[in-house]
VEXDRENDREN-918057 format. One line per 2 residues: number of its first residue (from 0); for each residue x, y, z of C-alpha. Coordinates in steps of 0.05 Angstrom, whole numbers. Layout:
BEGIN
NUM> X:Y:Z  ...
end
This chain:
BEGIN
0> 0:0:0  25:69:-17
2> 8:126:29  7:198:5
4> 72:235:17  106:302:10
6> 130:274:-56  59:273:-83
8> 45:345:-67  111:373:-89
10> 92:343:-156  25:376:-154
12> 53:442:-128  0:446:-75
14> -4:463:-2  -27:396:26
16> 40:363:31  27:317:90
18> -39:284:91  -84:241:135
20> -149:209:116  -210:211:160
22> -264:182:116  -321:181:165
24> -394:185:154  -460:170:188
26> -518:133:159  -578:95:184
28> -564:38:232  -596:-29:247
30> -649:-15:297  -663:-53:362
32> -618:-106:390  -560:-138:353
34> -602:-196:327  -653:-151:292
36> -647:-152:217  -694:-97:195
38> -673:-26:182  -720:15:226
40> -691:85:221  -665:130:167
42> -634:191:202  -639:259:171
44> -571:277:144  -531:336:168
46> -505:337:97  -532:370:35
48> -531:355:-39  -479:398:-74
50> -480:415:-148  -414:402:-182
52> -403:475:-202  -413:496:-129
54> -371:442:-98  -323:467:-44
56> -264:423:-27  -242:460:35
58> -281:448:100  -240:475:158
60> -172:480:190  -151:465:261
62> -83:454:294  -38:429:238
64> -95:395:200  -138:416:141
66> -204:382:126  -224:374:53
68> -275:335:13  -275:297:-53
70> -327:277:-106  -348:211:-135
72> -358:222:-209  -408:178:-245
74> -448:156:-185  -513:188:-208
76> -511:150:-273  -504:81:-241
78> -561:30:-244  -602:24:-180
80> -571:-43:-161  -501:-13:-164
82> -524:45:-121  -554:-3:-71
84> -489:-43:-70  -449:19:-53
86> -498:37:2  -496:-32:34
88> -420:-35:30  -413:33:63
90> -459:9:118  -416:-53:127
92> -352:-13:130  -378:36:182
94> -407:-20:225  -334:-32:245
96> -326:41:268  -304:23:339
98> -254:-31:321  -195:12:299
100> -203:56:361  -197:-6:404
102> -140:-36:365  -99:28:373
104> -110:26:449  -162:-10:490
106> -187:52:527  -197:95:465
108> -271:78:460  -286:101:531
110> -244:163:520  -281:180:456
112> -349:171:487  -328:215:545
114> -303:270:499  -366:268:457
116> -411:272:518  -373:333:542
118> -378:367:474  -453:354:470
120> -473:370:543  -420:414:576
122> -454:470:615  -392:512:628
124> -360:569:588  -352:542:517
126> -316:605:494  -258:596:544
128> -189:582:516  -185:517:554
130> -250:490:524  -230:512:455
132> -164:475:464  -204:414:486
134> -246:418:422  -182:420:380
136> -154:361:418  -217:320:405
138> -214:335:331  -143:310:329
140> -165:249:369  -219:234:317
142> -168:239:261  -117:195:297
144> -171:145:319  -144:150:389
146> -96:185:436  -33:170:397
148> -9:208:336  -20:170:272
150> 49:186:247  96:189:306
152> 59:138:351  69:185:410
154> 14:207:456  -21:272:436
156> -9:333:479  -77:354:507
158> -66:430:505  -109:438:568
160> -96:421:641  -118:364:685
162> -159:413:726  -193:436:662
164> -210:365:643  -239:349:712
166> -279:413:708  -307:392:640
168> -330:327:670  -359:360:732
170> -399:408:690  -427:356:643
172> -493:324:665  -484:250:678
174> -502:208:618  -448:157:607
176> -414:167:675  -390:117:690
178> -383:72:629  -365:13:673
180> -420:5:727  -374:-15:784
182> -333:48:778  -352:113:810
184> -350:177:770  -290:199:811
186> -250:136:797  -271:138:725
188> -248:210:717  -183:196:754
190> -167:138:708  -179:177:644
192> -139:236:672  -80:190:685
194> -84:164:614  -85:233:583
196> -34:270:626  15:220:657
198> 73:213:608  90:144:638
200> 22:116:619  17:86:548
202> 69:136:519  71:103:450
204> 22:65:408  74:21:372
206> 144:15:400  196:-2:347
208> 257:2:392  284:-68:386
210> 327:-58:448  262:-63:488
212> 205:-113:491  163:-83:436
214> 102:-123:456  101:-102:529
216> 118:-29:514  67:-18:459
218> -3:8:473  -39:-31:418
220> -91:-79:445  -67:-141:407
222> -30:-170:467  -47:-177:540
224> -1:-202:595  49:-233:546
226> 121:-216:528  153:-211:460
228> 192:-276:473  127:-312:492
230> 93:-288:428  151:-308:384
232> 156:-376:418  81:-387:410
234> 83:-376:335  149:-412:323
236> 112:-476:341  56:-460:292
238> 94:-447:228  109:-501:178
240> 167:-485:131  142:-540:84
242> 73:-509:76  70:-480:6
244> 5:-443:21  15:-414:91
246> -40:-370:121  -23:-302:149
248> -14:-327:220  -39:-280:274
250> -74:-233:225  -141:-233:261
252> -128:-252:333  -109:-226:401
254> -57:-262:443  -63:-264:518
256> -47:-304:579  -101:-341:619
258> -85:-383:680  -12:-379:661
260> -23:-405:590  -15:-365:526
262> -80:-368:486  -102:-339:420
264> -172:-311:410  -201:-295:342
266> -236:-232:319  -300:-263:295
268> -375:-267:306  -382:-297:375
270> -311:-277:392  -273:-211:399
272> -308:-152:364  -370:-195:355
274> -419:-137:363  -389:-100:305
276> -375:-161:262  -448:-183:267
278> -469:-117:237  -416:-122:183
280> -441:-192:165  -513:-166:162
282> -496:-112:111  -451:-158:71
284> -507:-207:64  -550:-150:38
286> -494:-132:-12  -491:-204:-38
288> -563:-197:-64  -542:-139:-110
290> -470:-159:-125  -441:-135:-192
292> -423:-205:-215  -430:-277:-194
294> -355:-278:-178  -364:-219:-132
296> -423:-252:-97  -381:-315:-89
298> -324:-276:-58  -370:-238:-10
300> -401:-304:13  -332:-329:31
302> -318:-264:68  -381:-273:109
304> -360:-343:127  -291:-317:147
306> -321:-265:194  -366:-318:225
308> -310:-369:235  -246:-330:239
310> -214:-385:196  -154:-357:158
312> -157:-412:106  -226:-386:89
314> -196:-316:85  -146:-342:34
316> -204:-374:-5  -239:-307:-4
318> -175:-272:-27  -169:-320:-86
320> -241:-307:-107  -230:-232:-98
322> -168:-233:-142  -204:-272:-196
324> -262:-223:-198  -234:-174:-248
326> -300:-154:-282  -337:-119:-225
328> -337:-44:-235  -351:-35:-161
330> -302:-68:-114  -294:-73:-38
332> -241:-91:12  -262:-101:84
334> -230:-135:143  -163:-139:179
336> -112:-123:125  -49:-82:137
338> -3:-98:195  38:-34:201
340> 15:-18:272  31:-87:303
342> 101:-82:332  113:-153:306
344> 81:-139:238  29:-194:242
346> -40:-168:262  -84:-132:212
348> -116:-65:226  -190:-59:210
350> -204:-24:144  -256:-20:90
352> -260:16:24  -305:16:-37
354> -282:35:-107  -313:50:-174
356> -273:39:-238  -252:101:-277
358> -250:71:-346  -219:132:-380
360> -159:136:-332  -144:62:-328
362> -104:57:-393  -37:76:-362
364> -44:25:-306  -65:-29:-355
366> -4:-16:-399  42:-24:-339
368> 8:-88:-314  10:-119:-384
370> 86:-109:-383  96:-135:-312
372> 137:-195:-337  184:-148:-374
374> 197:-108:-311  208:-171:-271
376> 256:-200:-322  297:-135:-327
378> 301:-123:-252  372:-119:-224
380> 356:-168:-167  387:-237:-164
382> 357:-286:-215  336:-335:-161
384> 290:-282:-130  254:-265:-194
386> 186:-294:-211  192:-340:-271
388> 120:-323:-288  86:-261:-262
390> 13:-279:-251  -43:-232:-271
392> -39:-163:-240  -106:-130:-248
394> -89:-55:-249  -140:1:-252
396> -149:74:-236  -211:80:-193
398> -253:130:-156  -248:122:-81
400> -322:119:-61  -320:109:14
402> -273:84:67  -269:66:141
404> -221:42:193  -148:46:173
406> -168:73:105  -191:138:139
408> -129:143:181  -67:183:164
410> -36:194:115  -85:180:59
412> -76:120:16  -69:137:-58
414> -56:67:-83  -65:-5:-61
416> -39:-73:-83  -73:-133:-51
418> -76:-187:-26  -15:-188:20
420> -7:-264:19  59:-279:-15
422> 37:-346:-44  -27:-318:-72
424> 11:-262:-106  61:-311:-135
426> 11:-363:-160  -51:-323:-175
428> -32:-250:-180  -60:-187:-147
430> -103:-126:-157  -72:-57:-160
432> -112:8:-158  -97:82:-156
434> -148:131:-128  -154:183:-182
436> -209:225:-152  -171:235:-86
438> -112:262:-124  -158:308:-162
440> -190:335:-99  -122:348:-67
442> -98:383:-130  -160:426:-136
444> -159:446:-63  -85:465:-66
446> -82:504:-131  -58:567:-96
448> 10:536:-83  50:502:-28
450> 119:498:1  156:462:-55
452> 197:521:-79  225:532:-9
454> 268:470:-16  286:473:-90
456> 354:501:-110  347:515:-184
458> 297:546:-231  308:487:-278
460> 279:438:-227  221:484:-212
462> 203:489:-286  209:414:-296
464> 164:402:-237  109:447:-265
466> 112:411:-332  120:338:-311
468> 108:334:-237  38:306:-237
470> 54:254:-290  116:233:-251
472> 74:225:-189  21:183:-224
474> 75:137:-252  110:131:-185
476> 45:109:-152  27:60:-207
478> 97:29:-210  99:24:-133
480> 34:-14:-130  31:-52:-195
482> 104:-73:-202  135:-59:-134
484> 92:-98:-85  77:-153:-136
486> 150:-168:-154  202:-217:-128
488> 195:-284:-92  219:-318:-29
490> 278:-365:-24  255:-437:-17
492> 240:-449:57  228:-376:73
494> 153:-369:69  143:-325:131
496> 183:-261:117  140:-220:165
498> 157:-266:223  230:-270:202
500> 242:-196:194  193:-177:251
502> 185:-104:267  226:-82:207
504> 185:-118:155  136:-62:137
506> 189:-8:128  231:-55:85
508> 172:-77:42  152:-4:30
510> 225:12:13  227:-46:-35
512> 165:-24:-73  186:49:-73
514> 257:37:-98  229:-8:-154
516> 183:49:-175  242:98:-174
518> 287:51:-214  236:40:-269
520> 210:112:-266  271:132:-307
522> 273:71:-352  272:83:-428
524> 219:28:-431  167:80:-407
526> 181:122:-468  176:61:-513
528> 108:44:-482  84:115:-495
530> 75:129:-420  123:188:-418
532> 146:237:-473  219:241:-451
534> 270:228:-395  252:293:-359
536> 193:258:-327  240:210:-292
538> 285:267:-270  225:304:-241
540> 208:242:-200  280:236:-175
542> 284:310:-155  220:307:-115
544> 235:242:-80  304:265:-57
546> 279:332:-33  221:302:4
548> 259:244:34  319:283:59
550> 284:347:80  210:363:72
552> 181:302:106  220:318:169
554> 171:374:182  121:320:203
556> 157:302:267  181:343:327
558> 255:355:340  286:297:377
560> 234:247:354  252:183:320
562> 220:164:254  169:109:267
564> 120:109:208  138:54:158
566> 127:97:96  168:155:124
568> 222:106:144  224:78:73
570> 234:147:42  288:166:92
572> 323:99:85  327:105:9
574> 349:177:6  401:171:62
576> 429:108:31  438:136:-39
578> 465:201:-10  520:163:27
580> 535:112:-26  538:165:-81
582> 582:213:-41  647:191:-75
584> 620:210:-143  582:270:-116
586> 517:242:-144  476:284:-96
588> 508:348:-72  491:386:-9
590> 491:461:-23  481:521:22
592> 455:588:-3  435:646:40
594> 441:602:101  393:550:73
596> 409:478:56  390:445:-10
598> 403:376:-41  419:377:-115
600> 424:316:-161  486:321:-205
602> 482:254:-241  413:223:-253
604> 440:161:-288  486:143:-230
606> 429:157:-181  386:106:-218
608> 442:55:-213  445:68:-138
610> 370:55:-133  383:-11:-168
612> 439:-30:-121  395:-16:-60
614> 338:-57:-91  385:-117:-98
616> 400:-116:-24  329:-103:1
618> 302:-159:-43  355:-206:-16
620> 337:-188:55  263:-202:43
622> 275:-265:2  322:-295:53
624> 287:-268:116  353:-237:138
626> 333:-203:203  402:-177:222
628> 415:-145:155  345:-115:154
630> 353:-88:224  420:-57:206
632> 393:-24:143  333:7:178
634> 368:28:242  427:58:204
636> 389:99:152  315:103:170
638> 305:118:243  344:179:268
640> 338:245:231  399:289:219
642> 387:338:277  416:399:242
644> 376:389:179  313:371:219
646> 319:435:259  327:477:196
648> 268:443:161  223:456:220
650> 242:530:221  233:540:146
652> 167:502:145  139:541:204
654> 147:606:165  105:578:107
656> 43:570:152  19:509:113
658> -19:452:148  24:391:158
660> -33:343:147  -102:340:118
662> -162:296:130  -215:275:80
664> -289:267:92  -326:214:54
666> -395:228:23  -458:197:51
668> -500:148:11  -572:147:33
670> -631:106:8  -695:137:-18
672> -750:92:9  -820:76:-16
674> -844:36:44  -794:-20:51
676> -769:-14:-21  -707:26:-41
678> -724:66:-103  -659:106:-107
680> -595:122:-68  -570:194:-62
682> -501:221:-50  -487:280:-4
684> -427:312:28  -408:332:99
686> -401:406:115  -385:408:190
688> -329:362:215  -348:360:289
690> -422:352:278  -407:297:228
692> -363:259:276  -411:265:334
694> -467:237:293  -422:180:270
696> -405:163:342  -479:159:359
698> -499:116:299  -442:65:296
700> -415:52:365  -426:-21:380
702> -367:-38:425  -382:-15:496
704> -326:-49:533  -254:-25:537
706> -220:-93:543  -229:-166:525
end
């Protein structure tokens, strides 16, 4: 999966250089108890229909975040069954609203409910600076899906005092106080205050410091009362090197100790997250009745069985059916998918997204996917790690219709290649998509300019960016997803690279896909295929990647912080590595003008060769499961920013007064009813972020407990 980066927005020349997705929406819910299967309410939306020529992308700005919207072209022209399908799939996605909050930290749900009650019912002075700071904090909490920053993993600074928080509680009429019956309001408030303000309590969401026990010191809720050694020992007994079709062990479970014994509990109906998963299953069963194709219906049926049983072999069967369904114009991914947040890189975060094929824009992606074997054959990696036959890669440009869970977290995803199972990719292929309408929305909202020129040394690079930047970005994304993640194979006997490379796997996998995209982004083959007019497109991509990786992206984190995000680590690893290894030939030169630092590429051909050299090593590490080499590469180049450069970047960026991140709001799909019959489905767009999120919390909160 490729997340949006500085690189993308340098290319676009816009202000939204660091982005986060918060694709939340509210719709009608299943009424009554959890066994009821009839929709009994259709809430009045706080959203309004917006004509295209009146559409406003900007919503609001708070802290270092900017809220924008996007459109879904072509929805109005869809047949009724397609509209119903999108409606049902959005309902299914948002039925899992609570899950990601809990995965990030077990107490996040109680915290969110507390914050929302205060916002709705607080009887004190709402104009005070302390309450306004509280409102800003809650907005950040909504975007982060919890108390930890989505990018740094560190706990958010409240911006208000403990006394303020206790006053907010005291002046809010009791509604949910306390959430746990045996607790008094005083004990409840004291516990939440400790969580928010004590720096020793859950300081980081995901600890990637391998000198510590990353399981015990991470705040994610995947593990309870177990150590890293116990987890690794548990799974070492459950992996079979001879299994040619291994499941993604641990993808959908929690590991805990009961009566002194380590046990694994599945996320399934009747198990952990059952209340939400029952609702997801209900809406998926609705979706099956209006599926686009028989293959899609077959895949969704398998997905329902998986959620009911928690069986990962069934999940693989679903993944195979999903890969083979290449004809559906509407597609969906829902479940526990990406494992970036698990300190051991095993457990999947909840996510859901729905897409609609953009037929006009799919041509470029199709051309790349049709030539996937050529790219594999001409890769510089060792021959033994190349796929002899690249199975079908279904590549499309799509409109992002709706998203939930991790797909509304930060930064936004602009491209996806799934499934993640290595053997399915090798034997059956994968699907790769780029979200064209999201890129369009970000471009339209940021037309007035951004901070790119601040870090560019020459007018030549600026001019090349204006001419070829957007094309270079599109190609980088397509190559990353279509070729990058789908390339290479494991050494015989190494079928569990995630477990072998552990906490470094995600950063190395993103580095591998990104460096492949860079290497081929300047290949003459792209000119031959008619994808680019000349070599300047590749140069534009190189310029932007180097500037972003070495400088601009550092504005995202505070001075003294380590880099923890896997995508940010990948960019820093690649740029630092080529800077060092090209120093002898002065491939990239550090220049200082008027007291400001710049990085200038002197030799693009040699830089491409360096990308190829790095690719060779990263592929070897993944193929062989070489933990020590992977650890050394990440720790040496990807973790600790150059302090002097970091300090300078922060100072220069602060003067630009540009938001560091953005969050996207998804549209609402709502049925038009004639009795019990759906006669149409309308699309509308949120206008007020806070009102929108409060309504969502009311409509889709099914998990009432903080721990399992």
